Biotite code that builds the C-alpha atoms (Angstrom):
import biotite.structure as struc

atoms = struc.array([
    struc.Atom([0.000, 0.000, 0.000], chain_id="A", res_id=1, res_name="UNK", atom_name="CA", element="C"),
    struc.Atom([1.065, 3.494, -0.572], chain_id="A", res_id=2, res_name="UNK", atom_name="CA", element="C"),
    struc.Atom([1.869, 5.915, 2.193], chain_id="A", res_id=3, res_name="UNK", atom_name="CA", element="C"),
    struc.Atom([-0.463, 8.877, 2.696], chain_id="A", res_id=4, res_name="UNK", atom_name="CA", element="C"),
    struc.Atom([0.731, 12.102, 1.168], chain_id="A", res_id=5, res_name="UNK", atom_name="CA", element="C"),
    struc.Atom([1.660, 14.635, 3.782], chain_id="A", res_id=6, res_name="UNK", atom_name="CA", element="C"),
    struc.Atom([0.322, 18.135, 3.286], chain_id="A", res_id=7, res_name="UNK", atom_name="CA", element="C"),
    struc.Atom([1.497, 21.144, 5.104], chain_id="A", res_id=8, res_name="UNK", atom_name="CA", element="C"),
    struc.Atom([-0.996, 22.705, 7.533], chain_id="A", res_id=9, res_name="UNK", atom_name="CA", element="C"),
    struc.Atom([-0.521, 26.115, 5.950], chain_id="A", res_id=10, res_name="UNK", atom_name="CA", element="C"),
    struc.Atom([-1.848, 25.093, 2.569], chain_id="A", res_id=11, res_name="UNK", atom_name="CA", element="C"),
    struc.Atom([-5.100, 23.586, 3.776], chain_id="A", res_id=12, res_name="UNK", atom_name="CA", element="C"),
    struc.Atom([-8.017, 25.885, 3.222], chain_id="A", res_id=13, res_name="UNK", atom_name="CA", element="C"),
    struc.Atom([-11.355, 25.581, 4.801], chain_id="A", res_id=14, res_name="UNK", atom_name="CA", element="C"),
    struc.Atom([-14.002, 25.960, 2.175], chain_id="A", res_id=15, res_name="UNK", atom_name="CA", element="C"),
    struc.Atom([-17.137, 27.864, 3.148], chain_id="A", res_id=16, res_name="UNK", atom_name="CA", element="C"),
    struc.Atom([-15.761, 29.289, 6.328], chain_id="A", res_id=17, res_name="UNK", atom_name="CA", element="C"),
    struc.Atom([-15.251, 32.742, 4.917], chain_id="A", res_id=18, res_name="UNK", atom_name="CA", element="C"),
    struc.Atom([-18.277, 34.758, 3.809], chain_id="A", res_id=19, res_name="UNK", atom_name="CA", element="C"),
    struc.Atom([-17.941, 36.337, 0.412], chain_id="A", res_id=20, res_name="UNK", atom_name="CA", element="C"),
    struc.Atom([-19.544, 39.528, -0.766], chain_id="A", res_id=21, res_name="UNK", atom_name="CA", element="C"),
    struc.Atom([-22.000, 37.693, -3.010], chain_id="A", res_id=22, res_name="UNK", atom_name="CA", element="C"),
    struc.Atom([-23.152, 35.337, -0.262], chain_id="A", res_id=23, res_name="UNK", atom_name="CA", element="C"),
    struc.Atom([-23.779, 38.251, 2.113], chain_id="A", res_id=24, res_name="UNK", atom_name="CA", element="C"),
    struc.Atom([-25.589, 40.156, -0.637], chain_id="A", res_id=25, res_name="UNK", atom_name="CA", element="C"),
    struc.Atom([-27.710, 37.100, -1.425], chain_id="A", res_id=26, res_name="UNK", atom_name="CA", element="C"),
    struc.Atom([-28.683, 36.671, 2.226], chain_id="A", res_id=27, res_name="UNK", atom_name="CA", element="C"),
    struc.Atom([-29.627, 40.345, 2.488], chain_id="A", res_id=28, res_name="UNK", atom_name="CA", element="C"),
    struc.Atom([-31.714, 40.214, -0.684], chain_id="A", res_id=29, res_name="UNK", atom_name="CA", element="C"),
    struc.Atom([-33.549, 37.089, 0.495], chain_id="A", res_id=30, res_name="UNK", atom_name="CA", element="C"),
    struc.Atom([-34.258, 38.670, 3.869], chain_id="A", res_id=31, res_name="UNK", atom_name="CA", element="C"),
    struc.Atom([-35.496, 41.875, 2.228], chain_id="A", res_id=32, res_name="UNK", atom_name="CA", element="C"),
    struc.Atom([-37.744, 39.845, -0.106], chain_id="A", res_id=33, res_name="UNK", atom_name="CA", element="C"),
    struc.Atom([-39.307, 37.951, 2.789], chain_id="A", res_id=34, res_name="UNK", atom_name="CA", element="C"),
    struc.Atom([-39.913, 41.190, 4.685], chain_id="A", res_id=35, res_name="UNK", atom_name="CA", element="C"),
    struc.Atom([-41.543, 42.803, 1.620], chain_id="A", res_id=36, res_name="UNK", atom_name="CA", element="C"),
    struc.Atom([-43.789, 39.772, 1.082], chain_id="A", res_id=37, res_name="UNK", atom_name="CA", element="C"),
    struc.Atom([-44.864, 39.820, 4.718], chain_id="A", res_id=38, res_name="UNK", atom_name="CA", element="C"),
    struc.Atom([-45.609, 43.543, 4.464], chain_id="A", res_id=39, res_name="UNK", atom_name="CA", element="C"),
    struc.Atom([-47.711, 43.059, 1.309], chain_id="A", res_id=40, res_name="UNK", atom_name="CA", element="C"),
    struc.Atom([-49.658, 40.215, 2.925], chain_id="A", res_id=41, res_name="UNK", atom_name="CA", element="C"),
    struc.Atom([-50.279, 42.341, 6.016], chain_id="A", res_id=42, res_name="UNK", atom_name="CA", element="C"),
    struc.Atom([-51.452, 45.281, 3.894], chain_id="A", res_id=43, res_name="UNK", atom_name="CA", element="C"),
    struc.Atom([-53.861, 43.060, 1.985], chain_id="A", res_id=44, res_name="UNK", atom_name="CA", element="C"),
    struc.Atom([-55.248, 41.568, 5.195], chain_id="A", res_id=45, res_name="UNK", atom_name="CA", element="C"),
    struc.Atom([-55.702, 44.942, 6.916], chain_id="A", res_id=46, res_name="UNK", atom_name="CA", element="C"),
    struc.Atom([-57.057, 46.496, 3.695], chain_id="A", res_id=47, res_name="UNK", atom_name="CA", element="C"),
    struc.Atom([-59.597, 43.709, 3.384], chain_id="A", res_id=48, res_name="UNK", atom_name="CA", element="C"),
    struc.Atom([-60.799, 44.313, 6.939], chain_id="A", res_id=49, res_name="UNK", atom_name="CA", element="C"),
    struc.Atom([-61.108, 48.068, 6.385], chain_id="A", res_id=50, res_name="UNK", atom_name="CA", element="C"),
    struc.Atom([-62.867, 47.754, 3.028], chain_id="A", res_id=51, res_name="UNK", atom_name="CA", element="C"),
    struc.Atom([-65.316, 45.157, 4.329], chain_id="A", res_id=52, res_name="UNK", atom_name="CA", element="C"),
    struc.Atom([-66.170, 47.393, 7.291], chain_id="A", res_id=53, res_name="UNK", atom_name="CA", element="C"),
    struc.Atom([-66.779, 50.352, 4.967], chain_id="A", res_id=54, res_name="UNK", atom_name="CA", element="C"),
    struc.Atom([-68.933, 48.251, 2.643], chain_id="A", res_id=55, res_name="UNK", atom_name="CA", element="C"),
    struc.Atom([-70.928, 46.972, 5.582], chain_id="A", res_id=56, res_name="UNK", atom_name="CA", element="C"),
    struc.Atom([-71.612, 50.486, 6.855], chain_id="A", res_id=57, res_name="UNK", atom_name="CA", element="C"),
    struc.Atom([-72.594, 51.673, 3.362], chain_id="A", res_id=58, res_name="UNK", atom_name="CA", element="C"),
    struc.Atom([-74.961, 48.732, 3.034], chain_id="A", res_id=59, res_name="UNK", atom_name="CA", element="C"),
    struc.Atom([-76.549, 49.580, 6.358], chain_id="A", res_id=60, res_name="UNK", atom_name="CA", element="C"),
    struc.Atom([-77.016, 53.204, 5.264], chain_id="A", res_id=61, res_name="UNK", atom_name="CA", element="C"),
    struc.Atom([-78.737, 52.145, 2.042], chain_id="A", res_id=62, res_name="UNK", atom_name="CA", element="C"),
    struc.Atom([-80.961, 49.721, 3.934], chain_id="A", res_id=63, res_name="UNK", atom_name="CA", element="C"),
    struc.Atom([-81.918, 52.464, 6.382], chain_id="A", res_id=64, res_name="UNK", atom_name="CA", element="C"),
    struc.Atom([-82.740, 54.835, 3.486], chain_id="A", res_id=65, res_name="UNK", atom_name="CA", element="C"),
    struc.Atom([-84.873, 52.187, 1.827], chain_id="A", res_id=66, res_name="UNK", atom_name="CA", element="C"),
    struc.Atom([-86.729, 51.548, 5.065], chain_id="A", res_id=67, res_name="UNK", atom_name="CA", element="C"),
    struc.Atom([-87.498, 55.271, 5.406], chain_id="A", res_id=68, res_name="UNK", atom_name="CA", element="C"),
    struc.Atom([-88.780, 55.606, 1.828], chain_id="A", res_id=69, res_name="UNK", atom_name="CA", element="C"),
    struc.Atom([-92.536, 55.884, 1.497], chain_id="A", res_id=70, res_name="UNK", atom_name="CA", element="C"),
    struc.Atom([-94.165, 54.342, -1.482], chain_id="A", res_id=71, res_name="UNK", atom_name="CA", element="C"),
    struc.Atom([-97.377, 55.716, -2.991], chain_id="A", res_id=72, res_name="UNK", atom_name="CA", element="C"),
    struc.Atom([-100.483, 53.709, -2.289], chain_id="A", res_id=73, res_name="UNK", atom_name="CA", element="C"),
    struc.Atom([-102.654, 52.561, -5.145], chain_id="A", res_id=74, res_name="UNK", atom_name="CA", element="C"),
    struc.Atom([-106.400, 52.623, -5.056], chain_id="A", res_id=75, res_name="UNK", atom_name="CA", element="C"),
    struc.Atom([-107.000, 50.395, -8.027], chain_id="A", res_id=76, res_name="UNK", atom_name="CA", element="C"),
    struc.Atom([-109.277, 47.445, -7.845], chain_id="A", res_id=77, res_name="UNK", atom_name="CA", element="C"),
    struc.Atom([-107.714, 44.263, -9.097], chain_id="A", res_id=78, res_name="UNK", atom_name="CA", element="C"),
    struc.Atom([-107.885, 42.836, -11.712], chain_id="A", res_id=79, res_name="UNK", atom_name="CA", element="C"),
    struc.Atom([-107.871, 45.680, -14.181], chain_id="A", res_id=80, res_name="UNK", atom_name="CA", element="C"),
    struc.Atom([-108.823, 45.179, -17.774], chain_id="A", res_id=81, res_name="UNK", atom_name="CA", element="C"),
    struc.Atom([-106.706, 47.988, -19.194], chain_id="A", res_id=82, res_name="UNK", atom_name="CA", element="C"),
    struc.Atom([-103.809, 46.863, -21.368], chain_id="A", res_id=83, res_name="UNK", atom_name="CA", element="C"),
    struc.Atom([-100.314, 47.459, -20.065], chain_id="A", res_id=84, res_name="UNK", atom_name="CA", element="C"),
    struc.Atom([-97.842, 49.110, -22.403], chain_id="A", res_id=85, res_name="UNK", atom_name="CA", element="C"),
    struc.Atom([-94.305, 47.724, -22.472], chain_id="A", res_id=86, res_name="UNK", atom_name="CA", element="C"),
    struc.Atom([-92.010, 49.566, -20.059], chain_id="A", res_id=87, res_name="UNK", atom_name="CA", element="C"),
    struc.Atom([-94.821, 50.548, -17.675], chain_id="A", res_id=88, res_name="UNK", atom_name="CA", element="C"),
    struc.Atom([-96.328, 48.864, -14.678], chain_id="A", res_id=89, res_name="UNK", atom_name="CA", element="C"),
    struc.Atom([-99.863, 48.412, -13.410], chain_id="A", res_id=90, res_name="UNK", atom_name="CA", element="C"),
    struc.Atom([-99.171, 49.464, -9.847], chain_id="A", res_id=91, res_name="UNK", atom_name="CA", element="C"),
    struc.Atom([-100.302, 53.083, -10.145], chain_id="A", res_id=92, res_name="UNK", atom_name="CA", element="C"),
])
């Protein structure tokens, strides 16, 4: 068998132990991307809550207006024999 080759301790390099500029930049960009995505998701969630609350209050206002509206009463006896023209109604 052959004897193991002796290497000097000075020449051995540890790979991956030293951070390079590109690896640090990549980590920073990934972290910034995650933070931006979390911010966008939070904005959409909060925006959805705010918009749904506004829509709900607008719907309640319209319902209240419709409840306050008074409709004219008709004094027609049913059934009427008069023909109804298209686009009109028989109510009054």
